[in-house]
C-alpha positions as CSV (number, residue, x, y, z in Angstrom):
1,M,0.0,0.0,0.0
2,P,1.4,3.4,-0.9
3,L,2.5,5.7,1.9
4,S,1.9,9.5,1.8
5,R,2.2,10.7,5.3
6,P,1.9,14.5,5.9
7,A,5.3,16.1,6.2
8,L,6.9,17.1,9.5
9,T,8.2,20.7,9.4
10,L,11.3,21.3,11.5
11,G,12.8,24.4,13.0
12,R,16.4,25.5,12.6
13,G,17.3,24.8,16.2
14,P,19.2,21.8,17.7
15,R,15.9,20.0,18.5
16,G,15.3,19.4,14.7
17,A,17.2,16.2,14.5
18,Q,15.7,14.9,17.8
19,D,12.1,15.6,16.6
20,A,12.9,14.0,13.2
21,R,14.2,10.8,14.9
22,R,11.2,10.5,17.2
23,W,8.7,11.1,14.3
24,V,10.4,8.6,11.9
25,V,10.6,5.9,14.6
26,S,6.9,6.4,15.4
27,T,6.0,6.2,11.7
28,F,7.9,3.1,11.0
29,E,6.5,1.4,14.1
30,D,3.0,2.5,13.0
31,I,3.4,0.8,9.6
32,G,4.8,-2.4,11.1
33,R,8.4,-2.0,9.9
34,Q,10.3,-2.2,13.2
35,D,13.0,-4.1,11.4
36,L,14.0,-0.8,9.7
37,V,13.8,1.5,12.7
38,E,17.4,1.5,13.7
39,C,18.8,2.5,10.2
40,A,16.0,4.9,9.5
41,E,16.6,6.7,12.8
42,M,20.3,6.9,12.3
43,A,20.2,8.1,8.7
44,V,17.4,10.7,9.2
45,S,19.3,12.2,12.1
46,E,22.3,12.8,9.9
47,L,20.3,14.3,7.0
48,V,18.4,16.7,9.2
49,T,21.6,17.7,11.0
50,N,23.2,18.5,7.6
51,A,20.1,20.4,6.5
52,V,20.1,22.5,9.7
53,L,23.8,23.3,9.5
54,H,24.3,23.8,5.8
55,A,20.9,24.4,4.1
56,E,18.0,26.8,4.1
57,P,14.5,26.5,5.5
58,P,11.9,25.2,5.2
59,I,13.1,21.8,6.3
60,E,10.7,18.9,6.1
61,V,10.7,15.2,6.7
62,R,8.4,12.8,4.9
63,V,7.9,9.0,4.7
64,R,6.7,7.9,1.3
65,G,7.0,4.8,-0.9
66,T,5.2,1.6,0.2
67,V,5.1,-0.5,3.3
68,A,7.3,-3.0,1.5
69,Q,9.8,-0.3,0.5
70,P,9.4,2.8,2.6
71,R,11.4,5.9,1.7
72,V,12.4,8.7,4.0
73,E,12.8,12.2,2.4
74,V,14.4,15.3,3.9
75,R,13.6,18.4,2.0
76,D,15.3,21.8,2.4
77,G,15.3,25.2,0.7
78,S,18.8,25.0,-0.7
79,P,19.4,23.8,-4.3
80,E,23.0,23.2,-3.6
81,P,23.9,19.4,-4.1
82,P,25.0,17.5,-1.0
83,A,28.7,16.7,-0.8
84,L,28.9,13.0,-1.6
85,P,31.2,10.9,0.6
86,S,34.4,9.8,-1.0
87,Q,35.4,6.1,-0.9
88,P,38.8,4.9,0.3
89,Q,41.2,4.0,-2.5
90,P,42.5,0.4,-2.6
91,G,45.9,0.2,-0.9
92,S,45.6,3.6,0.7
93,E,46.0,4.2,4.4
94,D,42.5,5.6,4.7
95,D,40.0,3.4,6.3
96,L,36.3,3.8,7.1
97,D,37.0,5.3,10.5
98,D,39.0,8.1,8.8
99,L,36.2,8.7,6.4
100,L,33.8,9.4,9.3
101,L,36.0,12.3,10.3
102,T,35.7,14.1,6.9
103,F,33.1,16.6,5.8
104,G,31.0,13.8,4.2
105,R,30.5,12.1,7.6
106,G,26.7,12.4,7.6
107,L,26.3,11.1,4.1
108,T,28.8,8.3,4.7
109,I,26.5,7.1,7.6
110,V,23.5,7.4,5.3
111,A,25.2,5.3,2.7
112,R,25.9,2.6,5.2
113,A,22.3,2.7,6.7
114,A,20.5,2.7,3.3
115,A,19.6,0.1,0.7
116,A,19.4,3.0,-1.8
117,W,19.7,6.7,-1.5
118,G,20.3,9.9,-3.4
119,A,19.2,13.5,-3.9
120,V,16.8,15.3,-6.3
121,L,17.7,18.9,-7.0
122,E,15.1,21.5,-7.9
123,D,15.4,25.2,-8.5
124,D,13.9,26.0,-5.1
125,G,15.5,23.4,-3.0
126,K,16.4,19.7,-2.9
127,V,15.1,16.4,-1.5
128,V,17.7,13.9,-0.1
129,W,16.0,10.5,0.2
130,F,17.0,7.0,1.4
131,V,15.4,3.6,1.6
132,P,16.6,2.2,5.1
133,A,18.4,-1.1,5.1
134,P,17.4,-3.9,7.6
135,E,20.9,-3.6,9.2
136,F,23.8,-1.3,9.2
137,N,26.5,-2.0,6.6
138,E,30.0,-2.1,8.0
139,G,31.4,-1.7,4.5
140,P,31.5,1.5,2.4
141,G,27.7,1.4,1.9
142,T,25.6,2.1,-1.2
143,V,26.5,4.7,-3.8
144,G,24.2,7.7,-3.8
145,L,22.9,9.3,-7.0
146,V,22.2,13.1,-7.4
147,T,19.7,13.9,-10.2
148,G,18.3,17.1,-11.5
149,V,21.7,18.9,-11.9
150,D,22.0,18.8,-15.7
151,P,21.3,22.2,-17.1
152,V,18.4,22.7,-19.5
153,P,19.8,23.2,-23.0
154,A,19.8,26.9,-23.9
155,L,17.1,27.8,-26.3
156,G,18.5,30.3,-28.7
157,A,18.2,31.4,-32.3
158,H,19.4,28.1,-33.7
159,D,17.8,25.5,-31.4
160,G,14.7,27.0,-29.8
161,L,12.1,29.7,-29.9
162,D,9.9,31.8,-27.7
163,V,6.2,31.7,-27.7
164,A,4.0,34.4,-26.1
165,L,0.8,33.3,-24.4
166,H,-1.6,36.1,-23.8
167,D,-3.6,36.6,-20.7
168,V,-2.6,33.4,-18.9
169,P,-4.4,32.8,-15.6
170,L,-1.7,33.1,-13.0
171,A,-3.3,30.7,-10.4
172,E,-3.8,28.0,-13.0
173,Y,-0.2,28.2,-14.2
174,L,1.2,28.2,-10.7
175,D,-0.9,25.1,-10.0
176,F,0.5,23.5,-13.2
177,Q,4.1,24.4,-12.1
178,R,3.6,23.0,-8.6
179,Q,1.9,19.8,-9.8
180,F,4.5,19.2,-12.5
181,R,7.4,19.6,-10.1
182,E,5.9,17.2,-7.6
183,L,5.1,14.7,-10.4
184,R,8.6,15.0,-11.8
185,R,10.1,14.4,-8.4
186,E,8.0,11.2,-7.9
187,V,8.9,9.9,-11.4
188,R,12.6,10.4,-10.7
189,L,12.4,8.6,-7.4
190,L,10.4,5.7,-8.9
191,A,13.0,5.4,-11.7
192,L,15.8,5.2,-9.2
193,T,14.2,2.9,-6.6
194,A,12.2,0.5,-8.7
195,D,12.6,-1.5,-11.9
196,Q,10.2,0.6,-14.0
197,P,11.5,1.3,-17.6
198,R,8.5,3.5,-18.3
199,A,9.4,5.6,-15.2
200,R,12.9,6.1,-16.6
201,D,11.4,7.2,-20.0
202,L,9.0,9.6,-18.2
203,S,11.8,11.1,-16.1
204,A,13.9,11.8,-19.1
205,A,11.0,13.3,-21.0
206,F,10.0,15.5,-18.1
207,D,13.5,16.8,-17.6
208,L,14.0,17.6,-21.3
209,L,10.6,19.0,-22.1
210,G,9.1,20.2,-18.9
211,R,11.8,22.2,-17.2
212,P,11.7,25.1,-19.7
213,L,7.9,25.4,-18.9
214,T,8.3,25.6,-15.1
215,E,11.8,26.9,-14.3
216,G,14.3,29.5,-15.5
217,A,12.8,32.5,-17.3
218,V,9.2,31.3,-16.8
219,A,9.7,31.0,-13.1
220,Q,11.1,34.5,-13.0
221,Q,8.1,35.9,-14.9
222,L,5.7,34.1,-12.5
223,D,7.5,35.5,-9.5
224,R,7.3,39.1,-10.8
225,A,3.5,38.6,-11.4
226,L,3.1,37.4,-7.9
227,E,5.0,40.4,-6.5
228,E,2.8,42.7,-8.5
229,H,-0.4,41.0,-7.2
230,R,-1.5,40.2,-10.8
231,T,-4.2,37.5,-11.7
232,S,-3.0,37.0,-15.2
233,L,0.0,37.7,-17.4
234,D,1.4,37.6,-20.9
235,L,3.9,34.8,-20.6
236,L,7.0,34.3,-22.8
237,V,7.7,30.6,-22.9
238,P,10.9,29.0,-24.3
239,V,9.9,25.8,-26.1
240,P,11.7,23.1,-28.0
241,M,11.8,23.6,-31.7
242,S,9.9,20.3,-32.4
243,S,6.1,20.5,-32.0
244,A,6.3,16.7,-31.9
245,D,8.2,17.0,-28.6
246,L,5.4,19.0,-27.1
247,A,2.9,16.5,-28.3
248,R,5.0,13.8,-26.6
249,L,4.9,15.8,-23.3
250,R,1.1,15.8,-23.5
251,T,1.2,12.0,-23.9
252,M,3.7,11.6,-21.0
253,L,1.3,13.5,-18.7
254,D,-1.4,11.1,-19.6
255,V,0.9,8.2,-18.9
256,A,1.8,9.7,-15.5
257,D,-1.9,10.1,-14.7
258,E,-2.3,6.3,-15.3
259,F,0.7,5.6,-13.0
260,C,-1.0,7.7,-10.3
261,R,-4.3,5.9,-10.7
262,Q,-2.5,2.6,-10.4
263,E,-0.8,3.9,-7.2
264,K,2.7,3.5,-8.7
265,L,3.2,7.2,-7.9
266,L,2.2,9.0,-4.8
267,S,1.1,12.1,-6.6
268,L,-2.6,12.5,-7.3
269,A,-3.9,12.2,-10.9
270,R,-4.8,15.5,-12.4
271,T,-8.3,16.9,-11.8
272,T,-10.5,17.7,-14.7
273,E,-9.7,21.4,-14.3
274,Q,-5.9,20.7,-14.2
275,R,-6.1,18.5,-17.3
276,D,-8.2,21.0,-19.3
277,F,-5.7,23.8,-18.5
278,Q,-2.7,21.7,-19.4
279,E,-4.3,20.5,-22.6
280,W,-5.0,24.1,-23.6
281,L,-1.4,25.2,-22.6
282,L,0.4,22.5,-24.4
283,A,-1.8,22.6,-27.5
284,A,-1.3,26.3,-27.8
285,L,2.4,26.0,-27.5
286,E,2.5,23.1,-29.9
287,Q,0.5,25.0,-32.5
288,Q,2.6,28.1,-32.2
289,A,5.9,26.1,-32.3
290,R,4.7,24.4,-35.5
291,L,3.9,27.8,-37.1
292,L,7.1,29.5,-36.0
293,A,9.2,26.6,-37.1
294,A,7.6,26.7,-40.5
295,E,8.2,30.4,-40.8
296,R,11.8,30.1,-39.7
297,G,12.4,27.4,-42.3
298,A,10.9,29.6,-45.0
299,H,12.7,32.8,-44.0
300,G,15.9,31.4,-42.6
301,H,15.6,33.3,-39.3
302,A,13.4,33.4,-36.2
303,P,10.1,35.3,-36.9
304,P,8.4,37.6,-34.4
305,E,6.6,35.8,-31.5
306,R,2.9,35.2,-31.9
307,L,0.2,35.3,-29.3
308,A,-1.7,32.1,-28.6
309,R,-5.2,33.1,-27.4
C-alpha cells in the first residue's frame, strides 16, 4: 500500500534532529516496519543535522513509498547538491573510520544505513532521500545518486524559440508548475528505486521538455507577477523547436496520470480542471511552435513571436 504521510516541518534549532528521529521511529512502528527503525533513525538524524547546519528552511521530513519499501525524504530550501562521501582507494592508508571524520561524515553514515539513497535537486531546494536497510552496513555502503543537476539546454536562435501566451491565468499556471514539479520528483524517485523502464522514460522526458515550462525564465516571470499581485500575465515561454516534442509531453502527462491511478506514484492524478488547463497550454504551445518553425524554415531566421489566445 502506498504511503503518503503528511510532512513534518522542522525548525532551525538543535531540536530538529531529535524531533525527526522520534517522528520517523513512530511512523515506522506504526506501519509495522520495526526491522528498519534503527537504520531509519540513524540516517534521518544525519540528514536533518546536515540540513540544519548547511541548508536553508523550510526543512521537512516525509515518509513515502510503500510499506514493503518505505522511503524517507528530507527536503530543504537550498538547491546546492550534497557533498557525496568519498570512498577509500584500494591500498591507501585511509579506512572507514578516517572517512567518518571528513566533511562527508553524515552522508557516509546514510550510505551505510540505506539500501538505496540519493538527492533530487530543484530550482527552489532539494530532496535527499533514502530507503533504510534492515541492518547497518560495516562496509563503504551504497552509492548515492544526485539527479536534476543537468542544465536545461539553452534555447537560442538556432535550437529553440519563444512563444508568447496572452492573458494566462496566474493561479492555474502556478498550479501546473507545482503539480508538474511534484510529479517529476516522484517519477525520478520511482525510476531510481524500482525496476520501471517506463518511469525512466517519463523522467527523461519531463527533464528535457518540462523544465523550460516551469523553471528558469518562466519561473522569474511568475515571481514578478506574484510580487505585483496580478491575476493573469502575458507569458513568454521558451519551447523546444519540435512540435512533436510538445505532443510527446502531453502523452507523457497522460501516462503519468495512469501511474497515479495505479498507485505506482504518490502524486494525485490531475483533476479535470488541471487536465483541461494543461491541454490548452500545451496545445497552444504546440500550434505556435509548428507555425514559428515553418516560418523560420521559410525565411531562414526566427520570426516575431505570436500570441496564442
